[in-house]
MARPA-601404 format. One line per 10 residues: number of its first residue (from 0); their letters; for each residue y, z, x of C-alpha. Coordinates in steps of 0.25 Angstrom, whole numbers, plus 5000, padded with zeros to 4 digits. Each point is the difference from the previous one (the first is absolute). Layout:
BEGIN
NUM = A = Y,Z,X  ... .
END
This chain:
BEGIN
0 = MIIAEERPLR = 5000,5000,5000  5013,4996,5006  5010,5011,4996  5009,5007,5010  4995,5014,5004  5013,5004,5007  5008,5003,4988  4998,5000,4984  5001,4986,4995  5013,4999,4991 .
10 = ILVVEDDATD = 4998,4992,4987  5010,4997,4989  4995,4997,4987  5009,4991,4991  4996,5005,4986  5008,5004,4988  4988,5006,4993  4998,5015,5004  4986,5000,4996  4996,4987,5008 .
20 = FFIICEYIKG = 5007,5006,5012  4993,5013,4999  4986,4993,4999  5003,4991,5012  5005,5012,5008  4988,5008,4997  4991,4988,5004  5007,4998,5013  4999,5015,5003  4985,4999,4997 .
30 = IPNHSFIIDQ = 4998,4991,5013  4993,5009,5009  5004,5004,5015  5014,4994,4998  5014,5006,4996  5011,4993,4992  5014,5002,4996  5001,4994,4986  5014,4997,4993  5004,4994,4987 .
40 = SVRYDEALQF = 5011,4990,4997  5003,4996,4986  5011,4991,5002  5000,4986,5005  5013,5001,5008  4996,5013,5006  4987,4995,5005  5006,4988,5006  5009,5008,5008  4989,5009,5005 .
50 = IVEKRYDMYF = 4992,4987,5004  5012,4995,5008  5002,5013,5007  4986,5000,5004  4998,5014,4995  4985,4999,4997  4987,4994,5007  4996,4993,4987  5003,4997,4985  4992,5000,4987 .
60 = IDYRLGARTG = 5009,4992,4990  4997,5000,4985  5001,4986,4994  5009,5005,4988  5013,5006,5005  5009,4999,4987  5008,4987,5000  4994,4995,5013  4986,4999,5005  4993,5005,5013 .
70 = LDLLRSALLQ = 5000,4985,5004  5015,5000,5000  5000,5012,5009  4989,4994,5009  5009,4987,5002  5013,5008,5003  4993,5010,5009  4994,4988,5009  5013,4992,5000  5006,5013,5006 .
80 = GCEEPLILLT = 4990,5000,5011  4990,5011,4995  4988,5001,5010  4993,5011,4993  4988,4998,4991  5004,4997,4985  4988,5002,4990  5002,4996,4985  4995,5008,4989  4997,4993,4987 .
90 = GKGNSVIDQE = 4995,5006,4986  4991,4988,4996  4993,4990,5009  5009,4987,5000  4995,4990,5011  5014,4992,4999  5008,5013,5004  4989,5004,5010  5001,4986,5007  5015,5000,4999 .
100 = AMEIGAADYL = 5001,5014,5007  4991,4996,5011  5008,4987,5002  5013,5007,5001  4995,5009,5010  4993,5013,4994  4990,5006,5009  4991,5003,4988  4999,5002,4985  4993,5010,4991 .
110 = LKSEISSENL = 4997,5002,4986  5004,5014,4995  4987,5001,4991  4991,4998,5013  5008,5010,5009  4992,5010,5007  5000,5007,5014  4991,4990,5006  5007,4988,4995  5014,5006,5004 .
120 = ERSIRYALSR = 4993,5004,5014  4995,4985,5001  5014,4994,4996  5008,5009,5009  4991,4997,5012  5000,4985,4998  5015,5000,4997  5003,5008,5013  4991,4991,5008  5006,4988,4995 .
130 = ASVLNALRAS = 5014,5005,5002  4996,5003,5015  4996,4986,5002  5012,4994,4993  5009,5009,5009  4994,4996,5012  5001,4985,4996  5015,5002,4997  5002,5007,5013  4993,4989,5008 .
140 = EKKYRAVFEH = 5008,4990,4992  5013,5007,5003  4997,5000,5015  4996,4985,5001  5012,4996,4991  5009,5007,5009  4994,4993,5012  5001,4987,4992  5015,5002,4996  5005,5005,5013 .
150 = SHEAIFIADA = 4993,4991,5010  5008,4992,5009  4990,4989,4998  5000,4990,4988  4988,5005,4992  4997,4992,4987  4989,4998,4989  4998,4986,4995  4991,4993,4991  4989,4990,5005 .
160 = SLHLRDFNES = 5011,4989,5001  5009,5009,5008  5010,5002,4989  5007,5014,5002  4996,5011,4991  5005,5012,5007  5007,5002,5013  5009,5010,5008  5015,5000,5004  4996,4995,5014 .
170 = TCALFETSYD = 4995,4987,4993  5013,4998,4993  5007,5002,5013  4991,4990,5007  5002,4989,4990  5015,5004,4999  5000,5000,4984  4999,5010,4989  4988,5006,4993  5002,4992,4987 .
180 = NLLKRNVLDF = 5002,4987,5008  4987,5003,5008  4991,5004,4989  4989,4990,4997  5005,4990,5011  4990,4995,5009  4998,5005,5014  4998,4985,5005  5014,4997,4994  5006,5006,5013 .
190 = ITDENVHEKI = 4990,4994,5010  5004,4985,5001  4989,4995,5010  4989,4993,4992  4990,5003,5012  5002,5015,4998  4997,4998,4985  4987,4994,5003  4996,5011,5010  5003,5010,4990 .
200 = TRGMQEAGKV = 4992,4993,4989  4989,4998,5009  5000,5014,5005  5000,5006,4986  4989,4991,4996  4991,5002,5012  5002,5014,5004  5008,5006,4988  5011,5004,5010  5010,4995,5010 .
210 = SDLEVTVVAA = 5003,5009,5012  5013,4999,5009  5003,4986,4997  5013,4996,5006  5010,4994,4990  5014,4995,4999  5007,5006,4988  5012,4994,4994  5008,5011,4992  5007,4997,4987 .
220 = NGTIKNCLLS = 5013,4998,5007  4994,4991,5010  4998,5010,5012  4988,4996,5008  4991,5012,5004  4987,5000,5009  4990,5009,4994  4985,5004,5000  4993,4998,4987  4987,5008,4996 .
230 = LSSDATSSET = 4993,4998,4986  4988,5006,4994  4993,4998,4987  4996,5011,4990  4992,4996,4988  5002,5011,4990  4991,4994,4990  4993,4987,4998  5012,4993,4995  5012,5007,5007 .
240 = VSIHGIIHNI = 5003,4998,5014  5011,5006,5008  5005,4996,5013  5006,5012,5009  5010,4995,5011  5008,5005,5011  5011,4992,5007  5004,5005,5014  5014,4995,5004  4999,4997,5015 .
250 = TSLKKAEKAM = 5013,4992,5001  5007,5010,5010  4987,5001,5008  5000,4985,5001  5014,5000,5004  4998,5010,5011  4987,4993,5005  5009,4987,5001  5011,5007,5007  4990,5006,5010 .
260 = LHAEKLASTW = 4993,4987,5002  5014,4993,5003  5004,5011,5010  4986,4999,5007  5002,4985,5001  5014,5001,5005  4996,5010,5010  4988,4992,5005  5008,4987,5000  5011,5007,5008 .
270 = RLASTLAHEV = 4989,5004,5011  4995,4986,5000  5014,4994,5001  5004,5010,5011  4988,4996,5008  5001,4985,4998  5015,5001,5003  4998,5007,5013  4989,4991,5005  5008,4987,4996 .
280 = RNPLSTIQMS = 5013,5005,5005  4996,5003,5014  4995,4986,5003  5012,4994,4992  5010,5008,5008  4994,4994,5013  5001,4986,4994  5014,5002,4996  5004,5006,5013  4993,4989,5008 .
290 = VEQIDESSIK = 5008,4989,4991  5013,5007,5003  4997,5000,5015  4998,4985,5001  5011,4993,5007  5005,4989,4990  5004,4991,5011  4986,4999,5005  4995,4996,4986  4998,4985,4997 .
300 = EDDKPLLEII = 5007,4995,4988  4987,4996,4993  4995,5015,5001  5013,5007,4995  4995,4998,4985  4987,5006,5003  5007,5012,5006  5009,5001,4988  4988,5000,4991  4994,5011,5009 .
310 = NRNSHRINSL = 5012,5008,4999  5003,4998,4985  4986,5004,4996  5000,5012,5009  5012,5005,4992  4993,4996,4987  4987,5008,5004  5009,5012,5004  5007,4999,4986  4987,4999,4992 .
320 = ITRLLESSRP = 4995,5013,5008  5013,5007,4996  4998,4996,4985  4986,5004,5000  5003,5014,5006  5012,5002,4990  4991,4996,4988  4989,5010,5003  5006,5012,5007  5005,5012,4993 .
330 = DEFRLETIDV = 5014,4998,4996  5011,5009,5005  5015,4998,4996  5012,5008,4996  5001,5003,4985  5013,5000,4992  5004,5003,4986  5002,4986,4993  5000,4994,4987  4987,4991,4998 .
340 = RDILEDTVQT = 5008,4991,4990  5008,4995,5012  4988,4997,5008  4994,4992,4989  5012,4993,4997  5002,4996,5014  4986,4996,5001  5000,4991,4988  5013,4994,5005  4993,4996,5013 .
350 = ARDRAGLKGI = 4989,4994,4993  5008,4992,4990  5003,4988,5009  4985,4998,5003  4997,5002,4985  5011,4991,4996  4995,4988,5008  4987,5001,4993  5006,5001,4986  4995,5015,4998 .
360 = QIVIDLPPDS = 5008,5010,4992  5001,5014,5005  5003,5010,4989  5005,5014,5004  5000,5012,4991  5006,5013,5005  5005,5013,4994  5014,5003,4999  4999,5014,5007  4999,5002,5015 .
370 = CLVAANAERL = 4985,5001,5005  5000,5008,5013  4989,4999,5010  4998,5005,5014  4998,4987,5007  5003,4990,5012  5007,4989,4993  4996,4989,5010  4985,5003,5000  5000,5002,4984 .
380 = KIAFLNILVN = 5007,4986,4999  4989,4994,5009  4989,5006,4991  5006,4994,4987  5003,4987,5007  4986,4998,5004  4995,5001,4986  5011,4991,4994  4997,4989,5010  4986,5001,4997 .
390 = AIEAVEPGHG = 5003,4999,4985  5009,4988,5003  4989,4993,5007  4990,5003,4988  5008,4995,4988  5001,4986,4996  5013,4993,5004  5009,4997,4988  4993,5010,4991  4999,5012,5008 .
400 = RINVALRKTE = 5006,5014,4996  5000,5013,5008  5004,5013,4993  5006,5011,5008  5001,5013,4992  5003,5015,5003  4998,5012,4992  5000,5014,5002  4992,5013,4996  5003,5014,5003 .
410 = EQFIIDLADN = 4994,5000,5014  4998,4985,5003  5006,4986,5001  4991,4989,4995  5003,4986,5005  4993,4988,4994  5000,4987,5007  4993,4990,4991  4998,4985,5000  4993,4990,4991 .
420 = GCGIPKETMP = 4993,4993,5012  4986,4996,5002  4995,5014,5002  4991,5007,5010  4985,4998,4999  4992,5012,4997  4992,4999,5013  5013,5000,5008  5006,5013,4994  4992,5010,5009 .
430 = NLFEPYFTSK = 5005,4993,5013  5014,4997,4995  5007,5010,5010  4991,4999,5011  5007,4995,5013  4996,4986,5004  4995,4997,4986  5006,4988,4994  4997,4988,4990  5011,4992,5006 .
440 = KSGVGLGLAA = 4997,4988,5009  5011,5004,5009  5001,5015,4998  4998,5011,5010  4996,5011,4990  5010,5010,5004  5011,5000,4989  4993,5008,4990  4994,5009,5010  5014,5003,5005 .
450 = TLNIIKAHSG = 5004,5002,4986  4990,5011,4997  5003,5007,5013  5015,5000,4997  4997,5005,4985  4991,5011,5005  5010,5004,5011  5010,5003,4988  4989,5009,4993  4998,4989,4990 .
460 = EIDVTSDPAH = 4989,4993,4993  4997,4985,4998  4990,4994,4990  4997,4986,4996  4995,4994,4987  4997,4986,4998  4996,4991,4988  4999,4985,5004  5003,4996,4986  5013,5008,4999 .
470 = ETNFRIILPR = 5006,5007,5012  4999,5008,5013  5008,5013,5001  5002,5008,5012  5004,5015,4996  5007,5008,5010  5002,5015,4997  5011,5008,5008  5003,5015,4999  5014,5002,4995 .
480 = ITIESAINSS = 5009,5011,5006  5011,5008,4993  5015,5001,5003  4997,5013,5007  4990,4994,5008  5009,4989,5004  5011,5009,5004  4990,5008,5009  4994,4987,5006  5014,4995,5004 .
490 = ENSAAYRKY = 5003,5013,5007  4987,4998,5008  5002,4986,5005  4989,5001,5010  4989,4999,4990  4988,4991,5003  4988,4996,4993  4987,4997,5007  4987,4995,4993 .
END
């Protein structure tokens, strides 16, 4: 028998008939080896108040309570969070009432004509056992609901077709939309890659799950995010299938990995370039010194052009080595407080003549307020100009358009340099900023490597998105500084930045 031994079991009998209450009370007291505290309530409102205040361990409720019924009290008590057992007492057997009571949430029901100490003992034992199980389930549900709601991961439940049925706030944040707009949307609506759709379908059909599949999520506002998707199938019945899913946003991790990879490549390239420069410049210096020591009066007229070729190409090799070192070495220069709008306007003005010769339009969109950054104007102009020159070469003459836009957030300036050119092939994107990598026939492959180096030296970020059918966009993010920081920077004119 599952009745607590530590203290008497507190029971409230909601019954307006004194005789029926006396009989029920005597039968309960007749249960051997247990003690009880039994009280009576004759009014509906009073009984409901006692239930809400959780004054008793269980409640026996008569079906007839004046203008209202025991079923009404059951409904009201359960709506207000009652977790203690509620047992309905009826004068006559009525299967409809009995069934309705159990459907509402009654722990049990008893006919008054069949009440005995044995029946009450059984009903109390059953009701307490059932309440214990239900309370354990409620506690477990609360615990896992808290994990579900407060998790930083996007957790959701979908139907077999991946239409969302339930999800947490992190899912709304990931997809950048409200709960109402997201409800019943399909998860695949935010994953545009058809190959990924096939992998998800195949994984669910063959194994009933998908584990840590790397996907690109396009949020409702167009933001692109790198994520890991995990799905598992849960067949709750032969007809109902639920899909449980978790989406882990790894965009920041991807950016950090990308930045670290760029830094490692630049460091490796710098070491290689330094070694090559040393090995090449030594014999090159000897050649140049030898050429300079030759007495021009002793040279035949036919040999002078050859000597000029040697001298000219020696200087060219030396210049190439200098450019190689500048593009790959950690950059070091003086930083000043400048308005990035001025740099962009100056850069666009420099590129206009070249763009005009090809009939290409450059549109610039800048905010009216000052946009202060700690930067080296000449180096930053080189970085912007490298991108603009590439854009001019990529767009179609006479139909090309390049958009230069600057906008600001609370902590950053975001610069977009977009063109409607031929785009960048997908297989080329991973190598775009590598030194010496180029798709141009006459290119050296140092321009974008130098641009990356300069942007990183300004504590900035650079990213590229390209759709061959529409546009290529270089996005540069630079940290903004406040007026107070600008004043402090001007007082410390010896500030240097080294990447």
